[in-house]
Phi, psi and omega in degrees: 000318179296320179299317178299319179299316179297313183294321177298318180293321177301321178297319179294320179297314178301317180298320180297311184284342181272354178294149180302320180298319180291311182300310184287316184298312180297321181290313184290315186277322190235011180066022180096346178293148184233048174215160180285167177257171181245128181242133179289150177301141178082006179296149182295156182298330181286339182293345180297340180273355181272070187298314186300312180297320181294320179293322178296324177294323178294320179293323176293325175297318176303313181299320179294322179289325175295319175051049182248151180287152174308140182092350179296145181271128186229143176254126172264106185270087184108066194278345184059226180272009171084013182296321180292316179301316180293324178297317180293323179288315185286313186268341186232000172073018181275157178256110193244130171252123180252140173240150178203157180265357186252117183297323181292329173295315183294320177298316180292321178299315180294321179296315181292324179295318178297317180296325181276353181070032183247023183297335180281341184244352176223140178212156187223142180208158179290136180188153179244124186289354173285338184212079184286141182259046178237150177294163175303147174054046181272338191231150173276336181208154174223145175215154169234143177235086177065030179248338184293334178298342178279353186295134173277332182224083185303321181296320179296319180296316178296323177298322177292320177299317179298316183297317186276351176278145172287156173306130185086357179292157189245138177242126178236129184231122174259103191215162178271155170223172185230159176271142177306143185307319186290350182264356181227171184287162176299323180295319179294317178298319180295320179297315180296316180299321181291317178300313182296322180290311184291327182260012176055057181237064184295328183294328182303323181295338179265342188271074172295159180306124181094343184293321181299318178297323177294319178296318179298315178298324179294338176264013177077015171285149167265116179281111184277322185195140172223128186231132175277114180244026180306314182298331183280337178259351184301325179303323178292320177297324178299318178295316179296325177300317178292317180296323185278354186301308183289313178302320181293320177299315179298318179297319180290320181294321184269352184076019182246037181302328182297343178273350180233053185299318182291322175296316178299315181298315180298314182295314185287321180287330175288325179290329185236064181293342182289346187265355185210164171217167179232121186233160174245119186245127181240126182224159182233136173286126182276000000 
């Protein structure tokens, strides 16, 4: 039954990223990258539109949390088109293997890597983080960038991360969490459930604030640090909220909201900030 659940969820995840809105939107707005950016406190209101610089700051934060020496072997669990992997390889000297369930992402990742001349330090292959095809203790580091919320079985995925890490290896996760239902309005809960359903994010509904750290500890990780950086990524969501206003309105008027999931997500999550947070979690395999 669990296997069927995982496979069904993988189909939903593929469907979400294969939609025209996702393919076009991520490419036009973010160059194919699929993660939020980091904004320093006190940044000007106009800086929210500087997506590229903000995303590079988020990737540099990832590198600092990994805290690995150049040449260290790292797994990108949900690599997309490989922009994060190339950033870590190019700017921080890491050796990155990326996995993804989407063939079109992997083709694009390999094409961009060849063009950047980073083929010796980045490589990409099809893979599901619930069942990794790597030997035990293969990596010095593992990371997720807003991909763990797609997990159908979070404990199984964390167990796989633990297995493929070397003793002392580091896991860094940039992920969302949620507020308990009884602490927010019915409208906020309904918005979160809809976002999670349409964008194939079942794990998010289970990841109450603090739950990911508990799951990590349950898999024998030592949780070194967890930081709430919601305020630092909020400027980009504010920009997406503005961009998504018209598409979301069109979707609601025509009854085709399912075709503008990202616009819906941006509008609803910006409208209901009390129902979610965005955190950076750093753990070590003991």
